[in-house]
C-alpha positions, 0 to 999 in steps of 0.5 A: 218779794221772794229772793232769786238767782240772778236769770242772766248770771245762772244762764252764764252758769250753765253754759260755763258747765255749773248748775245750782243745789240748796244744801237743803229745802229749807237753806238760804244760800245757794250752791254751784256744781262743777263735776268732774265726771258728768251723766248723760243721756243719749238724744238719737240712741237712747235705750229703754226697757221693754216692759216700761214702752210696753205700759206707755204705749196703753195711752192710759195717761194724757201728757202735756208741756208748761201747762202748770210749771209751778206745780211742777217743780213744788212737787219736785221739791217734795221728792224725799232724797238723800237724808229725806231732805232735798236739794231744791229750796224757796230759791231755786223754785222762785228762780226756775219759776221765772226761767219757765216764763222766759221759755228757758225751762220746760216742763213735762207733764203726765195726767190722769182724769186730769190730775197731775200724777209725776212730771220733770222739769229742766232748763232749754239753752241751745240745743240743750236740755239740762234735766234737772228733778222728777217726781212721781204720784204713781208707779212709773210716770216720771219715767212715762215723762223720760220717754216723752221728753228724749221724744220731743228731743228727738223731733226738735233735733236736740244735740245733749241730755244732761242728766248732771249726776250719776243716777242708777235708775237712768241708766237703762235709758242709756245714760253713761258718764262723761269727763267733763272736758269732753262735756264741756266740748259737748256743750258748746256745740250745742249752745251753738245750735238753736232747738225748739221744744215743741210738743208733738203733734199726737200720741202716735208720732211719740211711739213712732219717735221713740221705736225708731231709736230701736235701742230695747232692754 
């Protein structure tokens, strides 16, 4: 039987500004982190590179949500990070699959000819989305998933997109660090509001939501 983090306990950790990580892929334990600085992406006024958006709007790919969540986290687990390892171990993988089953974790997936080529996943509580991990099998597909995610969050009135630790790749989307005390205030307010993670009817609406930010770089 798979070992998982007790789901209600995990949810309470998120509500109190903590998130879980393993030391390595083969680790049998989990640690919880609460950084002094949190990295967030603004939802209502995010930025995006013009060149990236030009490629995105060609509509070369098909985007789905929660279609194959286990595959998304499996491919995120294979992404090499520091020391050629990953913070996603079997406990993280199995726990978040269960969290997805109860509607508290979602994936955005990018397909080409019915084959998954990019994706991301994160935890959803209240009107908060806690971004966990992303992957690309083709150039820019994880970034395209992020654009699609931002459109969903904007459409459904989410108020907080937490990216946890600083990541220079996300600065181009307007991401910035805030002190944990300010983060906790935003978190508390965002948890009190309920938003639904609903897909968007058509791709043109996705483009309209992204373009309406008027923040290109």
